[in-house]
C-alpha positions in Angstrom: -2.0 -23.0 -1.8 -4.1 -26.2 -2.4 -7.2 -25.7 -4.6 -10.4 -25.8 -2.5 -8.4 -25.2 0.7 -9.4 -22.6 3.3 -7.3 -19.8 1.8 -8.5 -20.6 -1.7 -12.1 -20.5 -0.6 -11.6 -17.2 1.2 -10.1 -15.5 -1.8 -12.8 -16.8 -4.1 -15.5 -15.6 -1.7 -14.0 -12.1 -1.6 -13.7 -12.0 -5.4 -17.4 -13.1 -5.7 -18.6 -10.4 -3.3 -16.3 -7.5 -4.2 -18.0 -6.4 -7.5 -20.8 -5.1 -5.3 -18.4 -2.3 -4.1 -17.9 -1.1 -7.7 -20.0 1.4 -9.5 -22.3 -0.1 -12.2 -20.2 0.7 -15.3 -17.1 -0.8 -13.7 -19.0 -4.0 -12.8 -20.0 -4.3 -16.4 -16.4 -4.1 -17.5 -15.4 -6.7 -14.9 -18.2 -9.0 -16.0 -16.6 -9.4 -19.3 -13.8 -11.4 -17.6 -14.0 -15.0 -16.2 -12.0 -16.0 -13.1 -9.6 -18.8 -14.2 -7.2 -19.3 -11.2 -6.3 -18.0 -7.8 -2.8 -18.2 -6.2 -1.1 -17.2 -2.9 1.2 -14.2 -3.1 4.2 -13.6 -0.9 3.9 -10.1 0.7 6.6 -7.6 1.4 8.0 -6.6 4.8 5.3 -4.0 5.4 2.5 -6.5 5.0 3.9 -9.5 7.0 1.2 -11.4 8.7 -1.6 -10.5 6.3 -3.2 -12.7 3.6 -2.6 -11.8 0.0 -3.5 -13.5 -3.3 -3.6 -12.9 -7.0 -6.5 -13.8 -9.3 -6.2 -14.4 -13.1 -9.2 -13.4 -15.2 -9.6 -14.0 -19.0 -12.0 -12.3 -21.4 -13.8 -14.0 -24.3 -11.2 -12.4 -26.5 -8.3 -13.7 -24.6 -7.4 -10.5 -22.8 -5.9 -11.0 -19.3 -6.7 -9.2 -16.1 -4.8 -9.9 -12.9 -6.2 -8.7 -9.6 -4.7 -8.7 -6.2 -6.7 -9.7 -3.1 -5.1 -8.2 0.0 -6.2 -8.4 3.7 -6.8 -5.0 5.2 -5.4 -4.4 8.6 -6.9 -1.9 11.1 -5.5 1.6 11.0 -2.4 2.2 13.2 -4.0 5.5 14.3 -7.0 3.8 15.9 -5.4 3.9 19.4 -3.9 7.4 19.0 -6.4 9.6 17.4 -10.1 10.3 17.4 -11.4 8.5 14.4 -14.9 7.8 13.1 -16.0 4.2 13.6 -14.7 2.0 10.8 -17.3 -0.4 9.4 -14.9 -2.1 6.9 -11.1 -1.7 6.9 -11.0 -2.6 3.2 -13.4 0.2 2.4 -11.3 2.6 4.5 -8.2 1.7 2.5 -10.0 2.0 -0.8 -11.6 5.4 -0.1 -8.2 6.7 1.1 -6.5 5.5 -2.1 -9.3 7.1 -4.2 -8.8 10.4 -2.4 -5.0 10.5 -2.6 -4.1 8.9 -5.9 -3.7 11.0 -9.0 -5.1 8.2 -11.2 -7.2 5.7 -9.3 -7.6 2.0 -10.3 -11.0 1.4 -11.8 -11.2 -2.1 -10.3 -10.4 -0.9 -6.8 -13.0 -2.3 -4.3 -13.5 -4.2 -1.1 -15.3 -7.2 0.4 -15.0 -9.7 3.3 -14.6 -13.5 3.4 -16.9 -16.0 5.1 -15.0 -15.5 8.4 -15.5 -11.7 8.4 -11.9 -10.8 7.4 -11.7 -7.5 5.6 -10.0 -7.4 2.2 -9.5 -4.9 -0.7 -9.0 -5.8 -4.3 -7.0 -3.9 -6.9 -5.2 -4.5 -10.2 -1.8 -6.1 -9.7 0.9 -3.8 -10.9 4.1 -5.3 -9.7 6.4 -2.5 -10.9 8.2 -1.5 -7.8 11.7 -0.1 -8.3 14.5 1.5 -6.4 16.8 4.5 -6.8 20.5 3.9 -7.0 21.7 5.6 -3.8 25.1 6.4 -5.3 23.3 8.6 -7.9 21.4 10.7 -5.3 23.6 13.7 -4.9 23.6 17.4 -5.8 20.8 18.5 -8.2 19.6 14.9 -8.6 18.9 14.6 -4.9 17.2 18.0 -4.9 15.0 17.1 -7.8 14.1 13.8 -6.3 13.2 15.4 -3.0 11.1 18.0 -4.9 9.1 15.4 -6.7 8.5 13.4 -3.6 7.4 16.5 -1.7 5.1 17.5 -4.6 3.4 14.0 -4.6 2.9 14.0 -0.8 1.6 17.6 -0.9 -0.9 16.8 -3.7 -2.2 13.8 -1.8 -2.7 15.9 1.3 -4.5 18.6 -0.7 -6.8 16.1 -2.3 -7.7 14.2 0.9 -7.8 17.3 3.2 -8.8 20.9 3.1 -6.4 22.7 0.7 -7.2 26.2 2.0 -6.6 25.2 5.7 -3.4 23.4 4.7 -2.1 26.4 2.9 -2.9 28.6 5.9 -1.1 26.2 8.2 2.0 26.1 6.0 2.1 29.9 5.7 4.6 32.0 3.8 7.6 31.8 6.2 10.2 29.1 6.2 9.3 27.8 9.6 7.6 24.6 8.4 10.4 23.8 6.0 12.9 24.2 8.8 10.9 22.0 11.1 10.6 19.3 8.5 14.3 19.4 7.7 15.1 19.2 11.4 12.8 16.2 11.8 14.5 14.5 8.7 17.9 15.0 10.2 16.8 13.6 13.6 15.1 10.7 11.9 18.3 9.9 9.9 20.3 9.9 13.1 17.8 7.5 14.7 18.1 5.2 11.8 21.8 5.1 12.2 21.5 4.3 15.9 18.9 1.6 15.2 21.2 0.0 12.6 24.2 0.1 14.9 22.1 -1.7 17.6 21.0 -4.2 15.0 24.5 -5.1 13.9 25.7 -5.3 17.5 22.9 -7.8 18.2 24.0 -9.9 15.2 27.7 -9.9 16.3 26.6 -10.8 19.9 24.6 -13.7 18.6 21.3 -12.3 19.9 19.8 -12.0 16.4 20.1 -14.7 13.7 21.5 -13.6 10.4 22.5 -15.1 7.1 24.8 -13.8 4.4 23.6 -14.2 0.9 26.2 -15.4 -1.6 27.4 -12.8 -4.0 25.8 -12.7 -7.4 
């Protein structure tokens, strides 16, 4: 990303405006840092087509702060559900994260660039990991599923109406059975999709490359 180029200017504009979305005490903390550099960040599969950058800040004492600037896409539900009008998609993302997360990022905020694109800003925590699938069996799988379910349930309870959710779930096992049935059907669909994908590769309809081992 060339310095002074369109993308560099967009990210710097967002970083200049975004402190206005923070509460005063957090703006004071951010003000102790000076923006040093901005760089383009390659996004994952789920964010293909969106702009993403990282910003390096340094305090007078040499402490580092790295923020991520990420373009906010419109909600996928906008065509399928009755939603309140969205003024800013970055704000929508931020408010949703603040509601659902157990420990929210103090530097989470939003802004737009000079072209009106919506962005949100957060601390960069590039700590994604994966679970060895060969270890997911027996009680390990059950414990993993329990923790995932607990995290999702907590997020729903924080962002929704806990009493209504409890009433909807009820005391019978009907909801659990429905969710288990959906999970099995979803797994079957994934297998069918993968089979179609591999058939497309073998037929030459889809380009594919094999990475060298190691």
